[in-house]
Each structure stands twice: as structure tokens, then as C-alpha cells.
Backbone and ligand atoms as CSV (ligand in chain L), in Angstrom:
chain,resi,resn,atom,element,x,y,z
A,1,UNK,N,N,21.036,2.096,-7.768
A,1,UNK,CA,C,20.408,0.754,-7.577
A,1,UNK,C,C,19.086,1.074,-6.727
A,2,UNK,N,N,18.251,0.198,-7.069
A,2,UNK,CA,C,16.866,0.141,-6.382
A,2,UNK,C,C,16.543,-1.188,-5.882
A,3,UNK,N,N,15.733,-1.150,-4.826
A,3,UNK,CA,C,15.205,-2.627,-4.297
A,3,UNK,C,C,13.935,-2.294,-4.362
A,4,UNK,N,N,13.390,-3.811,-4.784
A,4,UNK,CA,C,11.851,-3.946,-4.758
A,4,UNK,C,C,11.410,-5.326,-4.194
A,5,UNK,N,N,10.228,-5.587,-3.703
A,5,UNK,CA,C,9.890,-6.930,-3.005
A,5,UNK,C,C,9.033,-7.738,-4.151
A,6,UNK,N,N,9.245,-8.849,-4.178
A,6,UNK,CA,C,8.206,-9.828,-4.743
A,6,UNK,C,C,7.903,-11.031,-3.896
A,7,UNK,N,N,6.613,-11.418,-3.921
A,7,UNK,CA,C,6.174,-12.464,-3.251
A,7,UNK,C,C,5.613,-13.443,-4.245
A,8,UNK,N,N,6.220,-14.776,-4.232
A,8,UNK,CA,C,5.695,-15.896,-5.171
A,8,UNK,C,C,4.407,-16.472,-4.492
A,9,UNK,N,N,3.188,-16.324,-4.744
A,9,UNK,CA,C,2.086,-16.541,-3.997
A,9,UNK,C,C,2.094,-18.061,-3.961
A,10,UNK,N,N,1.114,-18.566,-3.185
A,10,UNK,CA,C,0.879,-20.157,-2.804
A,10,UNK,C,C,0.592,-20.903,-4.307
A,11,UNK,N,N,-0.047,-20.319,-5.189
A,11,UNK,CA,C,-0.412,-21.075,-6.388
A,11,UNK,C,C,1.210,-21.071,-7.183
A,12,UNK,N,N,1.998,-20.080,-7.100
A,12,UNK,CA,C,3.226,-20.019,-7.921
A,12,UNK,C,C,4.231,-21.072,-7.286
A,13,UNK,N,N,4.312,-21.324,-5.931
A,13,UNK,CA,C,5.153,-22.313,-5.235
A,13,UNK,C,C,4.518,-23.598,-5.688
A,14,UNK,N,N,3.237,-23.824,-5.323
A,14,UNK,CA,C,2.522,-25.236,-5.750
A,14,UNK,C,C,3.014,-25.503,-7.095
A,15,UNK,N,N,2.840,-24.682,-8.040
A,15,UNK,CA,C,2.901,-25.032,-9.269
A,15,UNK,C,C,4.526,-25.332,-9.654
A,16,UNK,N,N,5.646,-25.156,-8.603
A,16,UNK,CA,C,6.995,-25.150,-8.823
A,16,UNK,C,C,7.592,-24.180,-9.679
A,17,UNK,N,N,7.012,-23.045,-9.726
A,17,UNK,CA,C,7.558,-22.127,-10.520
A,17,UNK,C,C,8.728,-21.097,-10.065
A,18,UNK,N,N,9.041,-21.435,-8.774
A,18,UNK,CA,C,9.929,-20.608,-8.029
A,18,UNK,C,C,11.236,-20.419,-8.860
A,19,UNK,N,N,11.820,-21.626,-9.156
A,19,UNK,CA,C,13.182,-21.357,-10.061
A,19,UNK,C,C,12.937,-20.632,-11.221
A,20,UNK,N,N,11.968,-20.882,-12.032
A,20,UNK,CA,C,11.668,-20.263,-13.301
A,20,UNK,C,C,11.324,-18.696,-13.207
A,21,UNK,N,N,10.705,-18.597,-12.102
A,21,UNK,CA,C,10.459,-16.975,-11.978
A,21,UNK,C,C,11.857,-16.220,-11.651
A,22,UNK,N,N,12.540,-16.793,-10.566
A,22,UNK,CA,C,13.664,-16.237,-10.036
A,22,UNK,C,C,14.600,-16.044,-11.255
A,23,UNK,N,N,14.769,-16.979,-12.016
A,23,UNK,CA,C,15.753,-17.169,-13.113
A,23,UNK,C,C,15.476,-16.076,-14.124
A,24,UNK,N,N,14.122,-15.715,-14.464
A,24,UNK,CA,C,13.621,-14.646,-15.260
A,24,UNK,C,C,14.280,-13.210,-14.691
A,25,UNK,N,N,14.077,-12.845,-13.386
A,25,UNK,CA,C,14.648,-11.870,-12.829
A,25,UNK,C,C,16.147,-11.772,-12.789
A,26,UNK,N,N,16.737,-12.953,-12.618
A,26,UNK,CA,C,18.274,-12.821,-12.726
A,26,UNK,C,C,18.866,-12.671,-14.121
A,27,UNK,N,N,18.092,-13.295,-15.040
A,27,UNK,CA,C,18.224,-13.072,-16.470
A,27,UNK,C,C,18.376,-11.831,-16.646
A,28,UNK,N,N,17.538,-11.054,-16.461
A,28,UNK,CA,C,17.096,-9.601,-16.781
A,28,UNK,C,C,18.206,-8.668,-16.143
A,29,UNK,N,N,18.978,-9.266,-15.021
A,29,UNK,CA,C,19.956,-8.480,-14.451
A,29,UNK,C,C,19.731,-8.002,-13.091
A,30,UNK,N,N,18.783,-8.634,-12.442
A,30,UNK,CA,C,18.561,-8.301,-11.083
A,30,UNK,C,C,19.408,-9.104,-10.086
A,31,UNK,N,N,19.711,-8.619,-8.964
A,31,UNK,CA,C,20.327,-9.438,-7.987
A,31,UNK,C,C,19.519,-9.979,-6.856
A,32,UNK,N,N,19.566,-11.218,-6.355
A,32,UNK,CA,C,18.722,-11.455,-5.143
A,32,UNK,C,C,19.479,-10.964,-3.974
A,33,UNK,N,N,18.660,-10.178,-3.114
A,33,UNK,CA,C,19.483,-9.338,-1.959
A,33,UNK,C,C,19.117,-10.192,-0.780
A,34,UNK,N,N,17.773,-10.625,-0.677
A,34,UNK,CA,C,17.379,-11.478,0.491
A,34,UNK,C,C,16.146,-12.403,0.047
A,35,UNK,N,N,16.185,-13.457,0.768
A,35,UNK,CA,C,15.099,-14.554,0.330
A,35,UNK,C,C,14.600,-15.213,1.460
A,36,UNK,N,N,13.143,-15.384,1.628
A,36,UNK,CA,C,12.498,-16.174,2.775
A,36,UNK,C,C,11.442,-16.756,2.329
A,37,UNK,N,N,11.612,-18.238,2.672
A,37,UNK,CA,C,10.531,-19.103,2.386
A,37,UNK,C,C,9.520,-19.103,3.716
A,38,UNK,N,N,8.309,-18.759,3.706
A,38,UNK,CA,C,7.544,-18.936,4.847
A,38,UNK,C,C,5.975,-18.804,4.761
A,39,UNK,N,N,5.134,-19.002,5.628
A,39,UNK,CA,C,3.888,-18.966,5.431
A,39,UNK,C,C,3.393,-17.617,6.473
A,40,UNK,N,N,2.550,-16.761,5.607
A,40,UNK,CA,C,1.900,-15.771,6.306
A,40,UNK,C,C,1.009,-16.146,7.494
A,41,UNK,N,N,1.247,-15.334,8.673
A,41,UNK,CA,C,-0.078,-15.484,9.653
A,41,UNK,C,C,-1.009,-14.655,9.072
A,42,UNK,N,N,-2.345,-14.852,9.598
A,42,UNK,CA,C,-3.486,-13.988,9.407
A,42,UNK,C,C,-3.108,-12.703,9.611
A,43,UNK,N,N,-2.719,-12.147,10.868
A,43,UNK,CA,C,-2.373,-10.876,11.165
A,43,UNK,C,C,-1.327,-10.239,10.210
A,44,UNK,N,N,-0.172,-10.930,9.917
A,44,UNK,CA,C,0.654,-10.463,8.931
A,44,UNK,C,C,0.122,-10.160,7.698
A,45,UNK,N,N,-0.638,-11.181,7.080
A,45,UNK,CA,C,-1.453,-10.918,5.800
A,45,UNK,C,C,-2.373,-9.759,5.861
A,46,UNK,N,N,-3.217,-9.588,6.709
A,46,UNK,CA,C,-3.874,-8.556,7.059
A,46,UNK,C,C,-3.250,-7.253,7.021
A,47,UNK,N,N,-2.132,-7.086,7.572
A,47,UNK,CA,C,-1.240,-5.856,7.538
A,47,UNK,C,C,-0.581,-5.672,6.201
A,48,UNK,N,N,-0.205,-6.619,5.430
A,48,UNK,CA,C,0.186,-6.579,4.241
A,48,UNK,C,C,-0.790,-6.155,3.288
A,49,UNK,N,N,-1.926,-6.605,3.402
A,49,UNK,CA,C,-2.800,-5.893,2.279
A,49,UNK,C,C,-3.790,-4.998,2.829
A,50,UNK,N,N,-3.174,-4.312,3.650
A,50,UNK,CA,C,-3.974,-3.192,4.339
A,50,UNK,C,C,-4.644,-2.276,3.414
A,51,UNK,N,N,-3.925,-1.825,2.438
A,51,UNK,CA,C,-4.497,-0.969,1.326
A,51,UNK,C,C,-5.782,-1.539,0.869
A,52,UNK,N,N,-5.806,-2.807,0.876
A,52,UNK,CA,C,-7.024,-3.446,0.181
A,52,UNK,C,C,-8.297,-3.774,1.237
A,53,UNK,N,N,-8.130,-3.214,2.565
A,53,UNK,CA,C,-9.072,-3.714,3.576
A,53,UNK,C,C,-10.535,-3.341,3.492
A,54,UNK,N,N,-10.560,-2.459,2.670
A,54,UNK,CA,C,-12.049,-2.021,2.293
A,54,UNK,C,C,-12.822,-2.567,1.238
A,55,UNK,N,N,-12.054,-3.467,0.527
A,55,UNK,CA,C,-12.246,-3.899,-0.776
A,55,UNK,C,C,-13.131,-5.227,-0.332
A,56,UNK,N,N,-14.156,-5.476,-1.108
A,56,UNK,CA,C,-14.965,-6.724,-0.916
A,56,UNK,C,C,-14.146,-8.055,-1.013
A,57,UNK,N,N,-13.028,-7.945,-1.838
A,57,UNK,CA,C,-12.278,-9.275,-2.028
A,57,UNK,C,C,-11.272,-9.524,-0.940
A,58,UNK,N,N,-11.173,-8.526,0.089
A,58,UNK,CA,C,-10.140,-8.502,1.097
A,58,UNK,C,C,-10.125,-9.914,1.932
A,59,UNK,N,N,-11.293,-10.205,2.286
A,59,UNK,CA,C,-11.159,-11.598,3.114
A,59,UNK,C,C,-10.513,-12.754,2.453
A,60,UNK,N,N,-11.023,-12.827,1.072
A,60,UNK,CA,C,-10.587,-13.976,0.175
A,60,UNK,C,C,-9.164,-13.925,-0.172
A,61,UNK,N,N,-8.700,-12.611,-0.341
A,61,UNK,CA,C,-7.288,-12.281,-0.710
A,61,UNK,C,C,-6.563,-12.816,0.619
A,62,UNK,N,N,-6.714,-12.470,1.755
A,62,UNK,CA,C,-6.102,-12.958,2.968
A,62,UNK,C,C,-6.111,-14.283,3.195
A,63,UNK,N,N,-7.354,-14.963,2.784
A,63,UNK,CA,C,-7.532,-16.541,3.044
A,63,UNK,C,C,-6.380,-17.156,2.077
A,64,UNK,N,N,-6.262,-16.584,0.848
A,64,UNK,CA,C,-5.605,-17.170,-0.032
A,64,UNK,C,C,-3.988,-17.185,0.235
A,65,UNK,N,N,-3.619,-15.802,0.662
A,65,UNK,CA,C,-2.170,-15.920,0.666
A,65,UNK,C,C,-1.703,-16.536,2.118
A,66,UNK,N,N,-2.622,-16.874,3.178
A,66,UNK,CA,C,-2.147,-17.693,4.205
A,66,UNK,C,C,-2.294,-19.071,3.862
A,67,UNK,N,N,-2.796,-19.443,2.820
A,67,UNK,CA,C,-3.260,-20.848,2.764
A,67,UNK,C,C,-1.787,-21.804,2.659
A,68,UNK,N,N,-0.825,-21.278,2.169
A,68,UNK,CA,C,0.347,-22.191,2.088
A,68,UNK,C,C,1.642,-21.380,2.038
A,69,UNK,N,N,2.839,-22.086,1.801
A,69,UNK,CA,C,3.893,-21.247,1.849
A,69,UNK,C,C,3.956,-20.234,0.716
A,70,UNK,N,N,4.967,-19.208,0.978
A,70,UNK,CA,C,5.033,-18.222,-0.220
A,70,UNK,C,C,6.608,-18.026,-0.128
A,71,UNK,N,N,6.989,-17.377,-1.207
A,71,UNK,CA,C,8.704,-17.196,-1.186
A,71,UNK,C,C,8.782,-15.661,-1.433
A,72,UNK,N,N,9.336,-15.018,-0.529
A,72,UNK,CA,C,9.425,-13.437,-0.544
A,72,UNK,C,C,10.861,-13.219,-0.904
A,73,UNK,N,N,11.137,-12.306,-1.965
A,73,UNK,CA,C,12.447,-12.136,-2.240
A,73,UNK,C,C,12.677,-10.495,-2.515
A,74,UNK,N,N,13.910,-9.943,-2.015
A,74,UNK,CA,C,14.022,-8.558,-2.178
A,74,UNK,C,C,14.989,-8.722,-3.611
A,75,UNK,N,N,14.698,-7.925,-4.542
A,75,UNK,CA,C,15.438,-7.869,-5.721
A,75,UNK,C,C,16.154,-6.570,-5.714
A,76,UNK,N,N,17.281,-6.264,-6.378
A,76,UNK,CA,C,18.113,-5.246,-6.358
A,76,UNK,C,C,18.458,-5.051,-7.929
A,77,UNK,N,N,18.319,-3.723,-8.438
A,77,UNK,CA,C,18.862,-3.461,-9.712
A,77,UNK,C,C,18.340,-2.082,-10.040
A,78,UNK,N,N,18.768,-1.638,-11.404
A,78,UNK,CA,C,18.267,-0.391,-11.829
A,78,UNK,C,C,16.947,-0.249,-12.134
A,79,UNK,N,N,16.228,0.673,-11.743
A,79,UNK,CA,C,14.690,0.935,-11.873
A,79,UNK,C,C,14.016,-0.365,-11.431
A,80,UNK,N,N,14.211,-0.990,-10.465
A,80,UNK,CA,C,13.756,-2.178,-10.080
A,80,UNK,C,C,12.081,-2.354,-9.904
A,81,UNK,N,N,11.712,-1.263,-9.333
A,81,UNK,CA,C,10.216,-1.208,-8.973
A,81,UNK,C,C,9.532,-1.203,-10.368
A,82,UNK,N,N,9.734,-0.528,-11.351
A,82,UNK,CA,C,9.105,-0.077,-12.616
A,82,UNK,C,C,9.323,-1.513,-13.427
A,83,UNK,N,N,10.510,-1.868,-13.558
A,83,UNK,CA,C,10.763,-2.959,-14.486
A,83,UNK,C,C,10.196,-4.430,-13.975
A,84,UNK,N,N,10.377,-4.493,-12.706
A,84,UNK,CA,C,9.780,-5.868,-12.204
A,84,UNK,C,C,8.097,-6.091,-12.297
A,85,UNK,N,N,7.491,-4.617,-12.171
A,85,UNK,CA,C,6.138,-4.580,-12.215
A,85,UNK,C,C,5.781,-4.926,-13.851
A,86,UNK,N,N,6.776,-4.396,-14.703
A,86,UNK,CA,C,6.351,-4.674,-16.113
A,86,UNK,C,C,6.543,-6.350,-16.353
A,87,UNK,N,N,7.450,-6.715,-15.698
A,87,UNK,CA,C,7.876,-8.310,-15.953
A,87,UNK,C,C,6.859,-9.079,-15.548
A,88,UNK,N,N,6.156,-8.729,-14.289
A,88,UNK,CA,C,4.974,-9.571,-13.666
A,88,UNK,C,C,3.606,-9.641,-14.518
A,89,UNK,N,N,3.580,-8.238,-14.967
A,89,UNK,CA,C,2.120,-8.080,-15.987
A,89,UNK,C,C,1.002,-7.427,-15.346
A,90,UNK,N,N,-0.023,-7.465,-15.903
A,90,UNK,CA,C,-1.301,-6.817,-15.391
A,90,UNK,C,C,-1.829,-7.943,-14.162
A,91,UNK,N,N,-2.464,-7.135,-13.297
A,91,UNK,CA,C,-3.097,-7.752,-11.973
A,91,UNK,C,C,-3.952,-8.948,-12.413
A,92,UNK,N,N,-4.877,-8.510,-13.445
A,92,UNK,CA,C,-5.758,-9.704,-13.995
A,92,UNK,C,C,-5.033,-10.515,-14.729
A,93,UNK,N,N,-4.892,-11.796,-14.475
A,93,UNK,CA,C,-3.918,-12.820,-15.339
A,93,UNK,C,C,-4.525,-12.861,-16.602
A,94,UNK,N,N,-5.913,-12.912,-16.805
A,94,UNK,CA,C,-6.499,-13.162,-18.103
A,94,UNK,C,C,-6.141,-11.950,-19.082
A,95,UNK,N,N,-5.707,-10.953,-18.491
A,95,UNK,CA,C,-5.592,-9.695,-19.221
A,95,UNK,C,C,-4.016,-9.548,-19.623
A,96,UNK,N,N,-3.255,-10.255,-18.708
A,96,UNK,CA,C,-1.659,-10.076,-18.793
A,96,UNK,C,C,-0.989,-10.447,-20.019
A,97,UNK,N,N,-0.276,-9.504,-20.393
A,97,UNK,CA,C,0.492,-9.753,-21.780
A,97,UNK,C,C,1.147,-11.009,-22.066
A,98,UNK,N,N,1.150,-11.920,-23.038
A,98,UNK,CA,C,2.050,-13.095,-23.011
A,98,UNK,C,C,3.688,-12.551,-23.014
A,99,UNK,N,N,4.489,-13.374,-22.270
A,99,UNK,CA,C,5.830,-12.905,-22.167
A,99,UNK,C,C,6.053,-12.290,-20.553
A,100,UNK,N,N,4.717,-11.943,-19.822
A,100,UNK,CA,C,5.020,-11.512,-18.558
A,100,UNK,C,C,4.573,-12.979,-17.843
A,101,UNK,N,N,5.023,-12.664,-16.481
A,101,UNK,CA,C,4.934,-14.078,-15.551
A,101,UNK,C,C,3.343,-14.385,-15.372
A,102,UNK,N,N,2.682,-13.174,-15.133
A,102,UNK,CA,C,1.304,-13.515,-15.012
A,102,UNK,C,C,0.553,-14.144,-16.376
A,103,UNK,N,N,1.090,-13.382,-17.626
A,103,UNK,CA,C,0.509,-13.748,-18.835
A,103,UNK,C,C,1.006,-15.034,-19.227
A,104,UNK,N,N,2.103,-15.691,-18.611
A,104,UNK,CA,C,2.500,-17.057,-19.080
A,104,UNK,C,C,2.278,-18.076,-18.217
A,105,UNK,N,N,1.844,-17.728,-16.744
A,105,UNK,CA,C,1.686,-18.803,-15.944
A,105,UNK,C,C,0.460,-18.704,-14.935
A,106,UNK,N,N,-0.471,-17.667,-15.151
A,106,UNK,CA,C,-1.483,-17.552,-14.360
A,106,UNK,C,C,-2.782,-17.086,-15.369
A,107,UNK,N,N,-3.988,-17.484,-14.715
A,107,UNK,CA,C,-5.167,-17.283,-15.249
A,107,UNK,C,C,-6.337,-16.792,-14.522
A,108,UNK,N,N,-5.943,-16.549,-13.241
A,108,UNK,CA,C,-6.893,-16.027,-12.207
A,108,UNK,C,C,-6.650,-14.655,-11.689
A,109,UNK,N,N,-7.651,-14.129,-10.783
A,109,UNK,CA,C,-7.253,-12.770,-10.287
A,109,UNK,C,C,-6.642,-13.077,-8.708
A,110,UNK,N,N,-7.246,-13.801,-7.877
A,110,UNK,CA,C,-6.597,-13.979,-6.512
A,110,UNK,C,C,-5.463,-14.725,-6.581
A,111,UNK,N,N,-5.520,-15.712,-7.192
A,111,UNK,CA,C,-4.187,-16.613,-7.405
A,111,UNK,C,C,-3.573,-16.271,-8.717
A,112,UNK,N,N,-2.568,-15.162,-8.597
A,112,UNK,CA,C,-2.151,-14.607,-9.717
A,112,UNK,C,C,-0.672,-14.730,-9.591
A,113,UNK,N,N,-0.181,-15.820,-8.994
A,113,UNK,CA,C,1.248,-16.238,-9.217
A,113,UNK,C,C,2.289,-15.461,-8.323
A,114,UNK,N,N,2.114,-14.033,-8.322
A,114,UNK,CA,C,2.958,-13.289,-7.933
A,114,UNK,C,C,2.728,-11.855,-7.455
A,115,UNK,N,N,3.196,-11.348,-6.502
A,115,UNK,CA,C,3.031,-10.041,-5.921
A,115,UNK,C,C,4.153,-9.174,-6.315
A,116,UNK,N,N,4.153,-7.855,-6.567
A,116,UNK,CA,C,5.354,-6.930,-6.474
A,116,UNK,C,C,4.994,-5.639,-6.259
A,117,UNK,N,N,5.901,-5.001,-5.369
A,117,UNK,CA,C,5.517,-3.453,-4.625
A,117,UNK,C,C,5.378,-2.885,-5.833
A,118,UNK,N,N,4.639,-1.852,-5.721
A,118,UNK,CA,C,4.034,-0.813,-6.800
A,118,UNK,C,C,4.667,0.392,-6.750
A,119,UNK,N,N,5.552,0.531,-5.563
A,119,UNK,CA,C,6.014,2.103,-5.342
A,119,UNK,C,C,7.308,1.823,-4.282
A,120,UNK,N,N,8.144,2.923,-4.019
A,120,UNK,CA,C,9.024,2.813,-3.082
A,120,UNK,C,C,8.399,2.870,-1.497
A,121,UNK,N,N,7.258,3.520,-1.395
A,121,UNK,CA,C,6.503,3.517,-0.219
A,121,UNK,C,C,6.045,2.118,0.012
A,122,UNK,N,N,5.491,1.481,-0.912
A,122,UNK,CA,C,4.863,0.014,-0.802
A,122,UNK,C,C,6.027,-0.915,-0.343
A,123,UNK,N,N,7.128,-0.783,-1.111
A,123,UNK,CA,C,8.239,-1.679,-0.908
A,123,UNK,C,C,8.787,-1.383,0.536
A,124,UNK,N,N,8.953,-0.364,1.150
A,124,UNK,CA,C,9.343,-0.129,2.455
A,124,UNK,C,C,8.393,-0.646,3.427
A,125,UNK,N,N,7.071,-0.344,3.125
A,125,UNK,CA,C,6.057,-0.841,4.138
A,125,UNK,C,C,6.000,-2.502,4.110
A,126,UNK,N,N,5.969,-2.969,2.930
A,126,UNK,CA,C,5.639,-4.469,2.814
A,126,UNK,C,C,7.004,-5.155,3.207
A,127,UNK,N,N,8.273,-4.775,2.784
A,127,UNK,CA,C,9.335,-5.481,3.225
A,127,UNK,C,C,9.606,-5.483,4.755
A,128,UNK,N,N,9.239,-4.487,5.414
A,128,UNK,CA,C,9.308,-4.467,6.900
A,128,UNK,C,C,8.066,-5.641,7.549
A,129,UNK,N,N,7.160,-5.856,7.002
A,129,UNK,CA,C,6.328,-7.052,7.471
A,129,UNK,C,C,6.935,-8.073,7.372
A,130,UNK,N,N,7.779,-8.486,6.392
A,130,UNK,CA,C,8.295,-9.596,5.928
A,130,UNK,C,C,9.502,-9.940,6.560
A,131,UNK,N,N,10.575,-9.102,6.415
A,131,UNK,CA,C,11.953,-9.399,6.792
A,131,UNK,C,C,12.167,-8.473,8.043
L,1,CMP,P1,P,-1.444,-8.310,-5.726
L,1,CMP,O1,O,-0.406,-7.817,-6.693
L,1,CMP,O2,O,-1.059,-9.210,-4.765
L,1,CMP,O3,O,-2.264,-7.004,-4.923
L,1,CMP,C1,C,-3.605,-7.134,-4.595
L,1,CMP,C2,C,-4.111,-8.454,-5.046
L,1,CMP,O4,O,-5.614,-8.424,-4.699
L,1,CMP,C3,C,-3.792,-8.542,-6.306
L,1,CMP,O5,O,-2.584,-9.063,-6.495
L,1,CMP,C4,C,-5.003,-9.863,-6.488
L,1,CMP,O6,O,-4.622,-10.937,-6.280
L,1,CMP,C5,C,-6.157,-9.192,-5.672
L,1,CMP,N1,N,-7.195,-8.701,-6.504
L,1,CMP,C6,C,-6.982,-7.434,-7.114
L,1,CMP,N2,N,-8.344,-6.787,-7.693
L,1,CMP,C7,C,-9.016,-7.983,-7.233
L,1,CMP,C8,C,-10.559,-8.277,-7.326
L,1,CMP,N3,N,-11.232,-7.468,-7.967
L,1,CMP,N4,N,-11.123,-9.408,-6.904
L,1,CMP,C9,C,-10.355,-10.309,-6.342
L,1,CMP,N5,N,-9.054,-10.008,-5.916
L,1,CMP,C10,C,-8.263,-8.989,-6.609
């Protein structure tokens, strides 16, 4: 069994997609291990997105993620990190394949509905900031 972290971003929560998104993961076979509804502080968001701190979109990324409530979930299941990343689709929503979460519900780059850890190291780092 493997764990991974997803964060349903402010746009996903505002569009009332929480149930729909969690249902997809449950139907695929993942178990919800932990779940938290909260609003990132600026400090927490800067820590969360630290690997992007040198990128020019960093401040807009932080501004967006702190703008409203998010839902963070630790999912558990076989090869969770890889399969969940496949299910959320390409970072650029306009390039995400239909059938993926971003491909079905997103159209933008910063507000792209959902985040998911891309490795075991990211999962450990990111989940410690939230849980
Ligand atoms: P996420 O999976 O949360 O991880 C980092 C985020 O940075 C990514 O989703 C996008 O929302 C955002 N991002 C990545 N590339 C760009 C970019 N070129 N311009 C603006 N935002 C970006």
C-alpha cells in the first residue's frame, strides 16, 4: 500500500467538485486515510510551493492557493502516487486528456482544480506541512 496527497484547490472547492473528485478516487479503489478542510496561510503556502520559489509565477501561485479554502486528502492504495497523477492529468489543463480531472473540470494553469504529490519525497514533505 502507498499513500499520496491531493489538494483540491480553491477553484475546485468553489465549483463544488469535492464530492465528484473524491468519488472518482474511491471508485478507482483508493481509501481516504485523512482529510482536512482549511485555508493555507501565506507562510504555509510558500513552504508548500518551495520547489517553485525561483519561478516567475511563484507569487501568483501562492496568492491563488491562499485565496480560499482547500480540501487536502491523504489517499491510500496500490501505486497511489503514479495512478493519482495519471487521474489528475497534465498540469496545463488545456492540454489535459479528457477523462482526467483537469481535462474534465479545468481550463487554466494556476487554477487547475487539484494538486497531487509527484513522488514519495514530495508526499512526505507536503503532507507534513498540512497534517
Ligand atoms: P500544482 O500541481 O499545484 O504544482 C505547481 C503549480 O504551479 C501547478 O500545479 C500549476 O498550478 C502552477 N504552474 C505550473 N507551471 C506554471 C506556469 N508556467 N505559470 C503559472 N503557473 C504554473
